[in-house]
C-alpha positions in Angstrom: 200.2 -10.5 -17.8 201.2 -7.2 -19.9 203.0 -5.9 -16.4 205.0 -9.2 -16.2 206.0 -9.0 -19.9 207.1 -5.2 -19.2 209.0 -6.4 -16.4 210.7 -9.1 -18.3 211.7 -6.5 -21.2 213.2 -4.2 -18.6 215.3 -6.8 -17.0 219.0 -6.5 -17.9 220.8 -9.8 -18.2 224.4 -9.9 -17.4 226.8 -12.9 -18.1 229.8 -12.6 -15.4 233.0 -14.6 -15.8 233.2 -16.0 -12.3 236.5 -17.3 -12.8 238.3 -14.3 -14.2 240.7 -12.1 -12.1 242.8 -12.4 -9.1 240.1 -12.5 -6.7 238.1 -15.0 -8.4 235.7 -16.5 -7.6 235.2 -15.2 -4.2 235.1 -11.4 -4.9 233.3 -12.1 -8.3 230.4 -13.8 -6.9 230.2 -11.5 -3.9 229.9 -8.5 -6.3 227.2 -10.3 -8.4 225.1 -10.9 -5.4 225.5 -7.3 -4.3 224.5 -6.0 -7.8 221.4 -8.3 -7.6 220.4 -7.2 -4.1 220.8 -3.5 -4.8 219.1 -3.3 -8.3 215.8 -5.3 -8.9 216.2 -5.0 -12.8 219.4 -6.9 -12.8 219.7 -10.9 -13.3 223.1 -12.6 -13.5 224.5 -15.5 -15.2 227.5 -16.6 -13.2 229.6 -18.6 -15.7 232.3 -20.8 -14.1 233.2 -24.0 -12.4 229.9 -25.4 -10.8 231.3 -26.5 -7.4 233.5 -23.4 -6.9 230.7 -20.9 -7.7 228.0 -22.7 -5.7 230.1 -22.9 -2.5 230.7 -19.1 -2.9 226.9 -18.5 -3.2 226.1 -20.4 -0.2 227.7 -17.6 1.8 224.9 -15.0 0.8 221.3 -14.3 0.9 219.8 -13.4 -2.5 216.7 -13.8 -4.9 217.6 -17.4 -6.4 215.6 -16.5 -9.4 217.7 -13.7 -10.4 221.2 -15.6 -10.3 221.9 -18.6 -12.4 225.0 -20.7 -12.3 226.3 -21.6 -15.9 228.9 -24.4 -16.2 232.2 -23.9 -17.6 235.0 -26.4 -16.9 237.9 -24.4 -18.1 239.8 -21.3 -17.3 241.9 -18.8 -19.5 244.8 -17.6 -17.7 246.8 -14.4 -18.3 250.0 -16.5 -19.5 248.0 -18.1 -22.5 248.2 -16.6 -25.9 244.6 -14.8 -26.3 243.6 -16.3 -29.9 244.9 -19.7 -29.1 243.0 -19.9 -25.9 239.8 -18.8 -27.2 240.0 -21.2 -30.1 241.0 -24.3 -27.9 239.1 -23.6 -24.6 235.7 -23.7 -26.0 234.2 -24.5 -22.4 236.2 -21.7 -20.8 234.2 -19.2 -18.6 235.0 -16.3 -21.3 233.9 -18.3 -24.3 230.8 -19.6 -22.6 229.7 -16.2 -21.4 230.3 -14.4 -24.8 228.1 -17.0 -26.4 225.3 -16.3 -24.1 225.6 -12.6 -25.4 226.0 -13.7 -29.1 222.7 -16.2 -28.7 220.8 -13.4 -27.2 220.5 -15.1 -23.8 222.5 -12.3 -22.1 222.8 -8.7 -22.8 226.2 -7.9 -21.5 229.3 -9.7 -20.5 231.6 -8.7 -17.6 235.0 -10.1 -17.0 238.0 -9.4 -14.8 240.0 -12.0 -16.5 242.6 -12.0 -19.3 242.4 -8.7 -21.1 243.8 -10.1 -24.3 241.4 -13.2 -24.1 238.4 -10.8 -23.5 239.3 -8.4 -26.3 239.9 -11.4 -28.8 236.8 -13.2 -27.7 234.7 -10.2 -28.0 235.5 -9.7 -31.4 235.5 -13.3 -32.7 232.3 -14.3 -30.8 230.1 -11.3 -30.1 231.3 -9.5 -33.3 231.6 -5.8 -34.3 228.8 -3.6 -35.3 229.1 -3.3 -39.2 231.1 -0.5 -40.1 233.0 -0.1 -36.9 236.8 -0.4 -37.6 238.2 -1.1 -34.3 236.2 -1.3 -30.9 238.1 0.6 -28.3 238.1 0.1 -24.5 236.8 3.2 -22.7 237.0 3.5 -19.1 235.7 6.5 -16.9 238.2 8.4 -15.2 237.3 10.6 -12.0 238.3 14.3 -12.2 237.6 17.3 -10.3 234.5 18.0 -12.4 233.1 14.3 -12.2 234.3 12.0 -14.8 235.9 11.6 -18.3 235.9 8.9 -20.6 239.4 7.7 -21.9 239.0 6.2 -25.4 241.2 3.9 -26.1 243.0 2.4 -23.0 244.1 -1.0 -24.0 242.4 -2.6 -27.2 244.1 -0.8 -30.3 247.9 0.0 -29.9 248.4 0.7 -33.7 245.4 2.8 -34.6 244.7 5.0 -37.6 243.2 8.4 -37.7 239.9 7.1 -39.1 239.9 4.7 -35.9 240.4 7.7 -33.5 237.6 9.7 -35.4 235.2 6.7 -34.6 236.4 6.5 -31.0 235.6 10.3 -30.6 231.8 9.9 -31.9 231.2 6.3 -30.1 232.6 8.1 -27.0 230.6 11.1 -27.4 227.4 8.9 -27.6 228.4 7.0 -24.5 228.9 10.3 -22.3 225.8 11.7 -23.5 223.5 8.9 -23.0 224.9 6.9 -20.2 226.6 9.6 -18.1 224.2 12.4 -19.1 226.5 15.0 -20.4 225.1 16.9 -23.2 227.4 17.8 -26.0 230.4 16.4 -24.4 233.6 18.1 -25.1 236.0 16.0 -27.0 239.8 16.3 -27.0 242.9 14.5 -28.4 245.8 13.8 -26.1 248.7 15.7 -27.3 252.2 17.2 -26.0 250.8 20.6 -26.2 247.9 22.6 -27.2 249.0 24.1 -30.4 247.4 22.2 -33.7 250.7 21.9 -35.1 252.0 19.9 -32.4 252.0 16.1 -31.9 253.2 12.8 -33.7 252.1 12.0 -37.2 248.9 10.1 -35.8 247.7 13.0 -34.0 248.6 15.5 -36.7 246.5 13.4 -39.2 243.6 13.0 -36.8 243.4 16.5 -35.6 241.8 18.0 -38.5 239.6 15.0 -39.2 238.0 15.8 -35.5 238.1 19.5 -36.2 235.9 19.0 -39.3 233.5 16.4 -37.7 230.3 18.2 -37.1 228.8 15.6 -35.0 231.1 16.0 -32.1 232.2 19.2 -29.8 235.7 19.0 -30.6 237.6 21.4 -28.4 241.3 20.7 -29.7 244.3 19.2 -27.8 244.6 18.0 -24.3 247.7 17.6 -22.4 247.8 14.7 -19.7 248.1 17.0 -16.8 244.9 18.8 -17.8 242.9 15.5 -17.7 242.3 15.1 -13.8 241.0 18.8 -13.9 238.1 17.6 -16.1 239.3 19.7 -19.2 237.3 17.4 -21.6 234.7 14.7 -21.5 235.9 12.5 -24.1 239.7 11.9 -24.2 240.8 10.2 -27.6 244.2 8.4 -28.1 245.4 5.1 -29.4 245.7 2.5 -26.7 249.3 2.7 -26.0 249.0 6.0 -24.7 245.6 5.5 -23.2 247.1 2.4 -21.1 250.1 4.8 -19.9 247.5 7.4 -18.7 245.3 4.8 -17.2 248.1 3.2 -15.3 249.9 6.4 -14.1 246.4 7.5 -12.9 246.0 4.5 -10.8 249.4 4.3 -9.6 249.7 8.0 -8.7 246.1 7.8 -6.8 247.4 4.9 -4.9 250.6 6.5 -3.9 248.9 9.6 -2.8 246.5 7.7 -0.6 249.5 6.0 1.1 251.3 9.1 1.8 248.3 11.1 3.3 247.4 8.3 5.4 251.2 8.0 6.6 251.2 11.9 7.0 248.1 11.9 9.0 249.4 9.4 11.3 253.1 10.4 11.7 252.7 12.3 15.3 250.2 12.3 18.1 248.9 15.6 16.8 248.4 14.8 13.3 246.6 11.4 14.5 244.2 13.5 16.5 243.6 15.8 13.4 243.2 12.9 11.4 240.2 11.8 13.4 238.6 15.0 12.9 239.1 15.4 9.2 238.3 11.8 8.5 234.7 12.0 7.2 235.5 14.7 4.9 238.6 13.2 3.6 236.9 9.9 3.0 234.2 11.5 1.0 236.7 13.2 -1.0 238.8 10.4 -1.7 235.8 8.1 -2.6 235.4 10.3 -5.5 238.8 9.4 -6.9 238.5 5.6 -6.2 238.3 4.2 -9.7 236.4 1.0 -8.6 233.6 3.1 -7.9 233.0 3.5 -11.5 233.0 0.1 -12.7 234.9 -1.5 -15.6 235.5 -0.2 -19.3 233.0 -1.0 -21.9 234.3 -2.2 -25.1 232.3 0.2 -27.6 231.2 -0.9 -31.0 230.1 -4.5 -30.3 227.1 -6.6 -30.9 226.1 -6.7 -27.1 228.2 -5.1 -24.4 231.4 -6.2 -23.1 232.9 -4.9 -19.9 236.2 -5.4 -18.8 237.2 -4.9 -15.1 240.6 -4.6 -13.7 242.4 -8.1 -13.0 242.6 -7.0 -9.1 238.9 -6.0 -9.1 237.1 -6.5 -5.8 233.4 -7.0 -5.3 232.6 -3.3 -5.3 234.1 -2.9 -8.8 232.4 -6.0 -10.1 229.3 -4.8 -8.7 229.5 -1.4 -10.4 230.7 -3.0 -13.6 227.5 -5.2 -13.8 225.1 -2.1 -12.6 226.7 0.1 -15.3 225.1 -2.3 -17.9 221.8 -1.1 -17.3 222.0 2.4 -18.5 224.1 1.0 -21.7 220.9 -1.2 -22.5 218.2 1.1 -21.3 219.5 3.8 -23.4 220.1 1.3 -26.5 223.7 2.7 -27.1 224.4 0.0 -29.9 221.5 1.3 -32.0 222.7 4.9 -31.6 226.5 3.8 -32.5 224.7 1.8 -35.7 222.9 5.0 -36.7 226.0 6.8 -36.7 228.1 4.5 -38.6 225.5 4.4 -41.3 225.7 8.1 -41.6 229.2 7.8 -42.1 228.5 5.2 -44.9 
């Protein structure tokens, strides 16, 4: 009996928006099944339109005790105003799934749906941890040395210095306890390494970070140094962060296309490509952002993970699996402890 209770406590329950994203519900359902089949500690609530979700599930073999379909008749689209959509569409997949988190029926929520609706719904329904000023979106970026956490990439376009200081600390907690990097290096995005450089926000935030004893602040970081892994936690407001993220994704995609085109441009290069293909595939895999899952929204009661709107099954699977470390390392309690120290 005790063993069964321990197993139940170790299970991570993830509510998944089955209707969100460009490839819903097919890739979402496939990713959920793959996550359950790969990780015995995962259970999934697939939230969406019953018939559509159940038809997709028929294609796969999985433990039916670990995937539950939760009915939600409505879908929030990218064209809708987020606040109005969350308030009016109470039976949407986003709202129903977030209520599972709020009511303690799920530990986390994963969605590839409307970013605005997810951000608004997360704060209105799941709610912020007391003392957290602004929850940021924090994706992992592949680098030469592993990964770096970009905080914020899309939630707070108009941030204040105090917000960025909290981003730095919450990001440090995540990198240390989820990714496993001890005493992670924190840097603020700037147009130069010198302390006196930057816009008003950076100039105001820099000394606050410098005097924060709870983080390992190493100064400014220029965008060109991010892919080299010059810092573990990269702090900025969402406008800058989103530009960095989108450029990162676009450049990676363009380089991959150019490499493939170059390797098949002549008969000799095609032969050479066959020889280097295994090594090249391993190298490029490290820079495939879908391998790292979605962007967690830090500072909420519960975990919300926002995946790309174009997410395939791999990214959905990894977005679900990344919830395991977040729960097992009790990241929210660690963030609460930090906020209480501030007060």
